[in-house]
All heavy atoms as an XYZ file, in Angstrom:
783
protein
N       3.548      1.975     -8.417
C       4.516      2.907     -8.935
C       5.930      2.551     -8.482
O       6.886      2.916     -9.139
C       4.151      4.313     -8.517
C       2.799      4.727     -9.009
S       2.905      6.284     -9.799
C       1.213      6.632    -10.057
N       6.029      1.850     -7.338
C       7.333      1.339     -6.910
C       7.127      0.329     -5.791
O       6.035      0.193     -5.251
C       8.247      2.466     -6.436
O       7.825      2.942     -5.169
N       8.189     -0.357     -5.448
C       8.128     -1.339     -4.364
C       9.461     -1.365     -3.639
O      10.506     -1.089     -4.228
C       7.816     -2.722     -4.914
N       9.424     -1.666     -2.352
C      10.644     -1.790     -1.557
C      10.449     -2.920     -0.550
O       9.375     -3.071      0.039
C      10.937     -0.490     -0.818
N      11.476     -3.722     -0.387
C      11.478     -4.774      0.624
C      12.305     -4.307      1.810
O      13.409     -3.799      1.641
C      12.096     -6.065      0.070
C      11.186     -6.830     -0.831
C      11.236     -6.644     -2.202
C      10.269     -7.730     -0.314
C      10.388     -7.351     -3.048
C       9.420     -8.444     -1.145
C       9.489     -8.251     -2.512
N      11.773     -4.455      3.012
C      12.503     -4.186      4.241
C      11.733     -4.827      5.390
O      10.548     -5.112      5.278
C      12.711     -2.684      4.476
C      11.431     -1.899      4.620
C      10.940     -1.573      5.868
C      10.731     -1.486      3.502
C       9.768     -0.850      6.002
C       9.560     -0.766      3.619
C       9.074     -0.441      4.867
N      12.411     -5.060      6.487
C      11.822     -5.732      7.643
C      11.260     -4.680      8.596
O      11.931     -4.254      9.519
C      12.891     -6.588      8.327
C      12.364     -7.333      9.532
O      11.128     -7.368      9.727
O      13.192     -7.873     10.273
N      10.017     -4.264      8.392
C       9.460     -3.196      9.225
C       9.008     -3.670     10.596
O       8.809     -2.861     11.501
C       8.338     -2.442      8.503
C       6.961     -3.043      8.608
C       6.058     -2.625      9.578
C       6.535     -4.014      7.706
C       4.795     -3.168      9.668
C       5.269     -4.561      7.783
C       4.413     -4.133      8.765
O       3.155     -4.673      8.844
N       8.850     -4.974     10.808
C       8.436     -5.479     12.118
C       9.592     -6.067     12.922
O       9.421     -6.426     14.071
C       7.290     -6.520     12.008
C       6.027     -5.873     11.511
C       7.677     -7.670     11.130
N      10.778     -6.153     12.314
C      11.950     -6.628     13.046
C      11.972     -8.114     13.326
O      12.598     -8.553     14.297
N      11.315     -8.925     12.488
C      11.292    -10.366     12.713
C      12.274    -11.127     11.823
O      12.269    -12.353     11.789
C       9.875    -10.916     12.528
C       9.328    -10.703     11.121
O      10.068    -10.201     10.241
O       8.152    -11.031     10.900
N      13.108    -10.398     11.079
C      14.109    -11.033     10.235
C      13.616    -11.417      8.854
O      14.363    -12.001      8.070
N      12.354    -11.099      8.543
C      11.798    -11.422      7.220
C      11.537    -10.135      6.445
O      11.057     -9.151      7.005
C      10.499    -12.214      7.365
C      10.714    -13.561      8.026
C       9.449    -14.387      8.020
N       8.381    -13.828      8.824
C       7.990    -14.312     10.000
N       8.577    -15.367     10.509
N       7.015    -13.762     10.647
N      11.817    -10.171      5.150
C      11.611     -8.988      4.315
C      10.122     -8.782      4.043
O       9.464     -9.635      3.472
C      12.372     -9.129      3.003
N       9.608     -7.635      4.491
C       8.226     -7.250      4.235
C       8.206     -6.416      2.960
O       9.253     -6.014      2.444
C       7.680     -6.458      5.427
C       7.817     -7.248      6.722
O       7.251     -8.349      6.801
O       8.514     -6.778      7.634
N       7.038     -6.125      2.436
C       6.922     -5.453      1.146
C       6.062     -4.202      1.262
O       4.941     -4.251      1.772
C       6.294     -6.408      0.120
C       5.970     -5.851     -1.260
C       7.231     -5.373     -1.969
C       5.248     -6.911     -2.076
N       6.596     -3.078      0.787
C       5.862     -1.815      0.705
C       5.704     -1.475     -0.770
O       6.680     -1.489     -1.524
C       6.620     -0.701      1.421
C       5.980      0.648      1.260
C       4.836      0.986      1.969
C       6.515      1.589      0.387
C       4.245      2.215      1.816
C       5.927      2.822      0.232
C       4.794      3.130      0.948
O       4.197      4.354      0.787
N       4.482     -1.192     -1.200
C       4.201     -0.843     -2.592
C       3.564      0.538     -2.618
O       2.521      0.757     -1.999
C       3.237     -1.866     -3.242
C       2.948     -1.482     -4.687
C       3.801     -3.272     -3.145
N       4.227      1.475     -3.295
C       3.648      2.808     -3.407
C       2.776      2.875     -4.646
O       3.051      2.249     -5.657
C       4.741      3.878     -3.442
O       5.486      3.798     -4.625
N       1.700      3.629     -4.520
C       0.740      3.756     -5.604
C       0.065      5.106     -5.464
O       0.562      5.979     -4.763
C      -0.272      2.608     -5.553
C      -0.772      2.215     -6.925
O      -0.816      3.026     -7.842
N      -1.173      0.976     -7.057
N      -1.080      5.306     -6.055
C      -1.750      6.593     -5.970
C      -3.093      6.487     -5.257
O      -3.813      5.509     -5.395
C      -1.936      7.195     -7.353
C      -2.793      6.385     -8.284
S      -2.832      7.110     -9.908
C      -1.864      5.915    -10.788
N      -3.382      7.499     -4.468
C      -4.682      7.646     -3.817
C      -5.371      8.797     -4.525
O      -4.810      9.878     -4.653
C      -4.518      7.998     -2.345
C      -5.809      8.397     -1.702
C      -6.401      9.620     -1.736
C      -6.682      7.563     -0.958
N      -7.588      9.598     -1.060
C      -7.785      8.344     -0.568
C      -6.640      6.231     -0.581
C      -8.825      7.836      0.184
C      -7.674      5.737      0.172
C      -8.748      6.528      0.553
N      -6.589      8.574     -4.999
C      -7.330      9.662     -5.611
C      -8.745      9.687     -5.067
O      -9.449      8.679     -5.096
C      -7.388      9.553     -7.155
O      -8.153      8.426     -7.518
C      -6.009      9.453     -7.754
N      -9.145     10.843     -4.536
C     -10.518     11.006     -4.061
C     -11.504     10.837     -5.202
O     -12.548     10.218     -5.045
C     -10.703     12.377     -3.412
C     -10.002     12.474     -2.070
O      -9.924     11.447     -1.368
O      -9.531     13.568     -1.729
N     -11.164     11.393     -6.372
C     -12.060     11.294     -7.525
C     -12.256      9.829     -7.914
O     -13.377      9.398     -8.203
C     -11.510     12.089     -8.703
N     -11.191      9.059     -7.932
C     -11.293      7.640     -8.267
C     -12.140      6.882     -7.277
O     -12.923      5.995     -7.653
N     -12.026      7.221     -6.010
C     -12.853      6.580     -4.991
C     -14.324      6.908     -5.208
O     -15.181      6.038     -5.109
C     -12.416      7.037     -3.593
C     -11.064      6.517     -3.174
C     -11.115      5.036     -2.887
O     -11.829      4.594     -2.000
N     -10.368      4.263     -3.630
N     -14.623      8.179     -5.506
C     -16.019      8.577     -5.755
C     -16.596      7.867     -6.975
O     -17.711      7.365     -6.939
C     -16.114     10.092     -5.936
C     -16.042     10.871     -4.652
C     -16.427     12.321     -4.853
N     -15.661     12.991     -5.896
C     -14.467     13.560     -5.727
N     -13.897     13.527     -4.541
N     -13.861     14.156     -6.721
N     -15.837      7.843     -8.062
C     -16.325      7.231     -9.299
C     -16.606      5.744     -9.095
O     -17.656      5.241     -9.486
C     -15.317      7.440    -10.453
C     -15.643      6.552    -11.632
C     -15.284      8.898    -10.869
N     -15.684      5.026     -8.494
C     -15.858      3.578     -8.359
C     -16.916      3.196     -7.329
O     -17.393      2.070     -7.332
C     -14.526      2.880     -8.017
O     -13.997      3.433     -6.801
C     -13.524      3.051     -9.148
N     -17.295      4.112     -6.457
C     -18.364      3.834     -5.483
C     -19.749      4.231     -5.999
O     -20.761      3.894     -5.402
C     -18.075      4.541     -4.172
C     -16.891      3.930     -3.454
C     -16.776      4.430     -2.031
N     -15.524      4.041     -1.445
C     -15.199      2.823     -1.067
N     -16.039      1.847     -1.211
N     -14.030      2.564     -0.530
N     -19.776      4.941     -7.101
C     -21.039      5.416     -7.655
C     -21.872      4.257     -8.207
O     -21.350      3.329     -8.820
C     -20.761      6.416     -8.778
O     -21.951      6.705     -9.481
N     -23.178      4.337     -8.001
C     -24.088      3.339     -8.568
C     -24.058      3.363    -10.096
O     -24.417      2.385    -10.747
C     -25.517      3.584     -8.091
C     -25.692      3.240     -6.628
O     -24.892      2.428     -6.105
O     -26.604      3.788     -5.994
N     -23.635      4.471    -10.660
C     -23.589      4.613    -12.119
C     -22.310      4.011    -12.724
O     -22.178      3.951    -13.939
C     -23.680      6.080    -12.498
N     -21.396      3.536    -11.913
C     -20.141      2.981    -12.424
C     -20.405      1.605    -13.017
O     -20.467      0.610    -12.321
C     -19.095      2.925    -11.313
C     -17.726      2.485    -11.782
C     -17.019      3.230    -12.701
C     -17.162      1.328    -11.290
C     -15.757      2.840    -13.135
C     -15.896      0.917    -11.708
C     -15.200      1.673    -12.635
N     -20.568      1.536    -14.309
C     -21.003      0.326    -15.007
C     -20.002     -0.841    -14.990
O     -20.430     -1.980    -14.882
C     -21.375      0.667    -16.448
C     -22.612      1.545    -16.554
C     -23.851      0.886    -15.975
O     -24.115     -0.277    -16.240
N     -24.594      1.618    -15.177
N     -18.684     -0.621    -15.130
C     -17.773     -1.781    -15.202
C     -17.860     -2.723    -14.001
O     -17.586     -3.911    -14.120
C     -16.394     -1.147    -15.293
C     -16.636      0.185    -15.885
C     -17.965      0.632    -15.345
N     -18.249     -2.215    -12.849
C     -18.281     -3.051    -11.657
C     -19.672     -3.594    -11.341
O     -19.832     -4.415    -10.458
C     -17.765     -2.257    -10.459
N     -20.662     -3.145    -12.057
C     -22.042     -3.561    -11.762
C     -22.264     -5.042    -11.994
O     -22.054     -5.550    -13.080
C     -23.019     -2.775    -12.618
C     -23.545     -1.585    -11.903
C     -24.759     -1.064    -12.587
C     -25.188      0.069    -11.699
N     -26.380      0.637    -11.920
N     -22.678     -5.732    -10.954
C     -23.080     -7.117    -11.075
C     -21.975     -8.108    -11.389
O     -22.240     -9.280    -11.561
N     -20.739     -7.658    -11.465
C     -19.664     -8.575    -11.830
C     -18.814     -8.997    -10.645
O     -17.967     -9.864    -10.769
C     -18.721     -7.920    -12.863
O     -18.072     -6.802    -12.240
C     -19.477     -7.478    -14.091
N     -19.024     -8.345     -9.496
C     -18.176     -8.627     -8.345
C     -16.805     -7.992     -8.465
O     -15.898     -8.304     -7.709
N     -16.648     -7.106     -9.432
C     -15.349     -6.483     -9.695
C     -15.193     -5.104     -9.054
O     -14.169     -4.462     -9.208
C     -15.133     -6.351    -11.203
C     -14.995     -7.670    -11.918
S     -13.522     -8.570    -11.393
C     -12.243     -7.479    -11.971
N     -16.188     -4.629     -8.320
C     -16.138     -3.282     -7.759
C     -14.884     -3.055     -6.917
O     -14.198     -2.048     -7.061
C     -17.393     -3.001     -6.927
N     -14.569     -3.986     -6.041
C     -13.397     -3.819     -5.179
C     -12.102     -3.838     -5.987
O     -11.154     -3.131     -5.676
C     -13.350     -4.874     -4.086
C     -12.223     -4.678     -3.084
C     -12.238     -3.312     -2.394
O     -13.314     -2.714     -2.231
O     -11.144     -2.836     -2.012
N     -12.048     -4.627     -7.031
C     -10.851     -4.652     -7.881
C     -10.625     -3.290     -8.526
O      -9.497     -2.807     -8.596
C     -10.983     -5.732     -8.941
N     -11.691     -2.649     -8.980
C     -11.560     -1.315     -9.564
C     -11.187     -0.292     -8.502
O     -10.356      0.581     -8.730
C     -12.860     -0.891    -10.255
C     -13.020     -1.473    -11.633
C     -13.783     -2.611    -11.837
C     -12.397     -0.886    -12.729
C     -13.939     -3.146    -13.102
C     -12.547     -1.415    -13.996
C     -13.318     -2.551    -14.178
O     -13.459     -3.077    -15.429
N     -11.796     -0.384     -7.321
C     -11.483      0.555     -6.235
C     -10.025      0.441     -5.808
O      -9.399      1.419     -5.440
C     -12.391      0.303     -5.043
C     -13.733      0.888     -5.209
C     -14.564      0.762     -3.932
N     -15.941      0.702     -4.358
C     -16.736     -0.344     -4.232
N     -16.322     -1.426     -3.623
N     -17.961     -0.314     -4.676
N      -9.478     -0.765     -5.850
C      -8.089     -0.983     -5.414
C      -7.105     -0.115     -6.197
O      -6.095      0.313     -5.672
C      -7.731     -2.471     -5.565
C      -6.318     -2.802     -5.227
C      -6.048     -2.549     -3.724
N      -4.639     -2.438     -3.496
C      -3.999     -1.317     -3.213
N      -4.641     -0.182     -3.099
N      -2.707     -1.309     -3.020
N      -7.433      0.182     -7.447
C      -6.544      1.001     -8.264
C      -6.418      2.427     -7.731
O      -5.488      3.136     -8.096
C      -7.026      1.051     -9.717
C      -6.882     -0.254    -10.420
N      -5.671     -0.769    -10.794
C      -7.812     -1.158    -10.804
C      -5.847     -1.933    -11.375
N      -7.138     -2.196    -11.391
N      -7.330      2.872     -6.897
C      -7.293      4.246     -6.387
C      -7.074      4.303     -4.879
O      -7.172      5.357     -4.277
C      -8.614      4.968     -6.710
O      -9.684      4.315     -6.030
C      -8.875      4.994     -8.193
N      -6.781      3.175     -4.251
C      -6.681      3.127     -2.797
C      -5.314      3.470     -2.229
O      -5.103      3.394     -1.030
C      -7.094      1.744     -2.282
C      -8.571      1.552     -2.245
C      -8.881      0.263     -1.541
C     -10.353      0.128     -1.285
N     -10.654     -1.076     -0.550
N      -4.365      3.796     -3.032
C      -3.091      4.246     -2.505
C      -2.107      3.141     -2.199
O      -2.131      2.068     -2.793
N      -1.220      3.418     -1.260
C      -0.092      2.553     -0.935
C      -0.517      1.296     -0.183
O      -1.558      1.270      0.452
C       0.912      3.324     -0.085
C       1.303      4.621     -0.737
O       1.592      4.659     -1.924
N       1.301      5.692      0.027
N       0.345      0.286     -0.252
C       0.083     -0.976      0.443
C       1.326     -1.412      1.201
O       2.444     -1.189      0.750
C      -0.288     -2.078     -0.559
O      -1.450     -1.744     -1.265
N       1.118     -2.028      2.342
C       2.207     -2.592      3.133
C       1.830     -4.027      3.455
O       0.733     -4.301      3.953
C       2.404     -1.797      4.420
C       3.545     -2.212      5.321
C       4.892     -2.093      4.603
C       3.556     -1.364      6.580
N       2.732     -4.950      3.134
C       2.479     -6.374      3.326
C       3.499     -6.963      4.303
O       4.699     -6.837      4.084
C       2.586     -7.124      1.993
C       1.613     -6.650      0.948
C       1.963     -5.651      0.060
C       0.345     -7.210      0.861
C       1.074     -5.217     -0.909
C      -0.556     -6.780     -0.102
C      -0.178     -5.778     -0.982
O      -1.060     -5.349     -1.940
N       3.011     -7.573      5.379
C       3.894     -8.231      6.349
C       4.156     -9.657      5.875
O       3.240    -10.393      5.523
C       3.249     -8.256      7.733
C       4.146     -8.876      8.797
C       3.510     -8.842     10.164
N       2.137     -9.298     10.183
C       1.753    -10.579     10.223
N       2.653    -11.536     10.236
N       0.475    -10.895     10.257
N       5.404    -10.039      5.881
C       5.829    -11.380      5.483
C       5.455    -12.362      6.593
O       5.895    -12.227      7.733
C       7.344    -11.381      5.248
C       7.857    -12.667      4.677
O       7.289    -13.728      4.871
N       8.973    -12.570      3.975
N       4.646    -13.357      6.274
C       4.196    -14.346      7.260
C       5.222    -15.455      7.492
O       5.074    -16.251      8.418
C       2.878    -14.966      6.818
S       1.533    -13.778      6.729
N       6.247    -15.525      6.656
C       7.282    -16.523      6.827
C       6.972    -17.870      6.198
O       7.780    -18.787      6.265
N       5.805    -17.985      5.585
C       5.427    -19.250      4.954
C       5.205    -19.085      3.449
O       4.524    -19.879      2.823
C       4.166    -19.815      5.608
C       2.973    -18.881      5.482
O       3.097    -17.783      4.883
O       1.893    -19.240      5.998
N       5.773    -18.010      2.897
C       5.610    -17.733      1.475
C       4.416    -16.846      1.168
O       4.150    -16.561      0.009
N       3.691    -16.410      2.218
C       2.549    -15.529      2.015
C       2.781    -14.196      2.715
O       3.636    -14.078      3.601
C       1.249    -16.158      2.548
O       1.354    -16.309      3.973
C       0.970    -17.505      1.893
N       1.982    -13.198      2.311
C       2.042    -11.871      2.901
C       0.639    -11.461      3.318
O      -0.335    -11.820      2.660
C       2.573    -10.854      1.883
C       4.030    -11.009      1.573
C       4.467    -11.980      0.687
C       4.967    -10.189      2.168
C       5.806    -12.136      0.391
C       6.309    -10.331      1.891
C       6.732    -11.298      1.004
N       0.529    -10.694      4.404
C      -0.746    -10.169      4.879
C      -0.699     -8.656      4.730
O       0.258     -8.015      5.165
C      -0.982    -10.542      6.357
C      -2.216     -9.845      6.898
C      -1.108    -12.027      6.529
N      -1.746     -8.091      4.139
C      -1.782     -6.648      3.957
C      -2.069     -5.944      5.276
O      -3.003     -6.312      5.991
C      -2.840     -6.285      2.924
C      -2.722     -4.860      2.468
C      -3.594     -4.586      1.276
O      -4.787     -4.407      1.432
N      -2.998     -4.563      0.103
N      -1.258     -4.955      5.616
C      -1.405     -4.240      6.883
C      -1.476     -2.734      6.687
O      -1.223     -1.982      7.615
C      -0.227     -4.566      7.823
O       0.979     -4.129      7.223
C      -0.163     -6.041      8.135
N      -1.822     -2.276      5.500
C      -1.764     -0.848      5.200
C      -2.632     -0.009      6.120
O      -2.236      1.061      6.549
C      -2.091     -0.584      3.750
C      -3.534     -0.839      3.401
C      -3.820     -0.420      1.978
N      -5.209     -0.670      1.714
C      -5.648     -1.423      0.747
N      -4.804     -1.998     -0.069
N      -6.926     -1.599      0.570
N      -3.847     -0.455      6.415
C      -4.740      0.332      7.253
C      -4.185      0.463      8.671
O      -4.189      1.548      9.251
C      -6.131     -0.282      7.273
N      -3.696     -0.636      9.237
C      -3.164     -0.610     10.596
C      -1.919      0.285     10.700
O      -1.678      0.897     11.725
C      -2.796     -2.020     11.069
C      -3.960     -2.967     11.197
C      -4.264     -3.687      9.884
O      -3.510     -3.547      8.905
O      -5.286     -4.396      9.844
N      -1.148      0.345      9.641
C       0.092      1.128      9.651
C      -0.101      2.545      9.118
O       0.812      3.348      9.170
C       1.174      0.415      8.840
C       1.517     -0.952      9.369
C       2.024     -0.907     10.799
O       2.725      0.014     11.185
N       1.668     -1.903     11.589
N      -1.272      2.850      8.614
C      -1.578      4.200      8.152
C      -0.814      4.629      6.911
O      -0.431      5.789      6.799
N      -0.593      3.717      5.975
C       0.216      4.056      4.800
C      -0.596      4.293      3.526
O      -0.027      4.646      2.504
C       1.285      2.975      4.509
C       2.199      2.801      5.697
C       0.653      1.665      4.094
N      -1.910      4.134      3.568
C      -2.701      4.219      2.340
C      -2.638      5.568      1.655
O      -2.378      5.652      0.470
C      -4.168      3.911      2.635
C      -4.438      2.459      2.833
C      -5.910      2.193      3.071
O      -6.574      3.007      3.737
O      -6.384      1.162      2.587
N      -2.915      6.622      2.371
C      -3.103      7.923      1.732
C      -1.811      8.715      1.614
O      -1.660      9.785      2.169
C      -4.158      8.759      2.477
O      -3.772      8.857      3.843
C      -5.521      8.146      2.357
N      -0.885      8.202      0.856
C       0.358      8.924      0.578
C       0.240      9.803     -0.643
O       1.227     10.308     -1.138
N      -0.971      9.982     -1.137
C      -1.265     10.720     -2.361
C      -0.657     10.011     -3.563
O      -0.913      8.853     -3.748
C      -0.829     12.176     -2.249
C      -1.452     12.909     -1.072
C      -2.976     12.914     -1.098
O      -3.591     12.961     -2.148
N      -3.593     12.839      0.064
N       0.179     10.662     -4.337
C       0.784     10.040     -5.529
C       2.236      9.756     -5.220
O       3.090     10.644     -5.274
C       0.665     10.963     -6.733
C      -0.716     11.009     -7.281
C      -1.859     11.330     -6.607
C      -1.117     10.702     -8.601
N      -2.934     11.248     -7.430
C      -2.507     10.874     -8.676
C      -0.429     10.314     -9.737
C      -3.230     10.664     -9.826
C      -1.155     10.112    -10.893
C      -2.537     10.281    -10.927
N       2.551      8.532     -4.888
C       3.916      8.156     -4.502
C       4.636      7.542     -5.702
O       4.171      6.555     -6.265
C       3.863      7.165     -3.346
N       5.750      8.094     -6.074
C       6.475      7.621     -7.255
C       7.650      6.733     -6.920
O       8.186      6.064     -7.780
C       6.959      8.808     -8.090
C       5.838      9.457     -8.797
C       5.122     10.552     -8.384
C       5.244      9.061    -10.023
N       4.137     10.846     -9.280
C       4.190      9.944    -10.312
C       5.503      8.026    -10.927
C       3.408      9.842    -11.444
C       4.717      7.928    -12.062
C       3.692      8.827    -12.306
N       8.116      6.731     -5.700
C       9.230      5.858     -5.342
C       9.156      5.535     -3.854
O       8.529      6.238     -3.084
C      10.570      6.509     -5.677
O      10.757      7.665     -4.896
N       9.809      4.456     -3.472
C       9.817      4.065     -2.068
C      11.131      3.374     -1.752
O      11.760      2.776     -2.616
C       8.641      3.127     -1.771
O       8.668      2.008     -2.619
N      11.522      3.480     -0.498
C      12.737      2.838     -0.022
C      12.734      2.897      1.497
O      11.943      3.610      2.099
C      13.974      3.559     -0.565
C      15.201      2.654     -0.592
O      15.101      1.509     -0.119
O      16.238      3.083     -1.088
N      13.588      2.159      2.111
C      13.743      2.181      3.562
C      15.221      2.065      3.876
O      15.981      1.448      3.128
C      12.981      1.019      4.202
N      15.622      2.672      4.978
C      17.032      2.641      5.365
C      17.139      2.744      6.881
O      16.333      3.413      7.518
C      17.773      3.804      4.704
C      19.237      3.797      4.962
N      20.080      2.892      4.371
C      20.005      4.562      5.766
C      21.311      3.113      4.793
N      21.275      4.121      5.636
N      18.125      2.105      7.439
C      18.380      2.166      8.878
C      19.232      3.406      9.163
O      20.438      3.334      9.324
C      19.095      0.882      9.321
C      19.302      0.832     10.816
O      18.825      1.744     11.530
O      19.944     -0.121     11.278
N      18.585      4.565      9.224
C      19.297      5.837      9.365
C      20.065      5.962     10.665
O      21.114      6.585     10.710
C      18.325      7.007      9.222
C      17.840      7.203      7.819
C      16.575      6.784      7.458
C      18.643      7.786      6.857
C      16.120      6.942      6.163
C      18.209      7.957      5.563
C      16.938      7.534      5.214
N      19.563      5.409     11.751
C      20.261      5.542     13.031
C      21.083      4.307     13.395
O      21.579      4.195     14.516
C      19.281      5.882     14.152
C      18.183      4.836     14.318
O      18.207      3.802     13.612
O      17.303      5.069     15.151
N      21.230      3.376     12.452
C      22.073      2.180     12.613
C      21.720      1.353     13.851
O      22.599      0.805     14.519
C      23.547      2.579     12.634
S      24.099      3.339     11.105
N      20.423      1.260     14.155
C      20.017      0.463     15.311
C      19.511     -0.919     14.908
O      18.978     -1.644     15.733
C      18.951      1.195     16.124
C      17.615      1.336     15.394
O      17.558      1.001     14.177
O      16.647      1.776     16.020
N      19.642     -1.269     13.627
C      19.208     -2.569     13.145
C      17.758     -2.604     12.712
O      17.242     -3.651     12.350
N      17.078     -1.477     12.763
C      15.665     -1.422     12.407
C      15.437     -0.289     11.404
O      15.665      0.871     11.724
C      14.835     -1.171     13.652
O      13.475     -1.049     13.324
N      15.003     -0.628     10.184
C      14.737      0.448      9.213
C      13.514      1.249      9.621
O      12.580      0.723     10.216
C      14.489     -0.295      7.904
C      14.033     -1.639      8.319
C      14.731     -1.936      9.614
N      13.530      2.496      9.320
C      12.400      3.379      9.590
C      11.881      3.878      8.255
O      12.633      4.083      7.328
C      12.815      4.590     10.433
C      13.402      4.204     11.768
C      12.309      3.726     12.706
N      12.883      3.445     13.997
C      12.861      2.272     14.573
N      12.327      1.241     13.966
N      13.364      2.081     15.757
N      10.598      4.091      8.190
C      10.033      4.639      6.967
C       9.017      5.690      7.317
O       8.436      5.703      8.390
C       9.416      3.537      6.096
C       8.187      2.893      6.682
C       6.932      3.304      6.300
C       8.299      1.870      7.604
C       5.798      2.714      6.821
C       7.185      1.260      8.129
C       5.925      1.693      7.742
N       8.843      6.626      6.424
C       7.806      7.643      6.585
C       7.280      7.989      5.208
O       7.978      7.837      4.212
C       8.343      8.880      7.286
O       9.357      9.476      6.499
N       6.054      8.457      5.183
C       5.423      8.809      3.919
C       5.190     10.304      3.906
O       4.746     10.879      4.900
C       4.092      8.085      3.782
C       4.175      6.574      3.839
C       2.786      5.976      3.833
C       4.976      6.052      2.670
N       5.496     10.912      2.808
C       5.270     12.354      2.656
C       4.641     12.599      1.299
O       5.167     12.141      0.290
C       6.597     13.119      2.737
C       7.302     12.902      4.020
N       6.941     13.520      5.184
C       8.319     12.072      4.346
C       7.733     13.113      6.158
N       8.584     12.232      5.665
N       3.549     13.293      1.292
C       2.916     13.654      0.016
C       3.611     14.884     -0.537
O       3.889     15.831      0.189
C       1.439     13.937      0.229
N       3.914     14.843     -1.809
C       4.586     15.984     -2.433
C       3.572     16.945     -2.983
O       2.492     16.633     -3.322
C       5.503     15.496     -3.545
């Protein structure tokens, strides 16, 4: 639903935060044995990803990113429509917080 680049670890590299939607119903449906699109195709996790909420990716500095959403606790932001980060206290480090509306 949106994306923002900011250096959340303070290493001088732009990390990536992507807001999306978390839905309990979507998680239940995609985990059900009756969910046919994912049966036997290896696609179950791809379908589940659509309902898993927000993502945070740390920039590795080599052109790749590592997902850190679980460690940072950003997944369950409910339905996030926009994201941004700002250095509110001017200490050189942006702060971010998630609030479900």
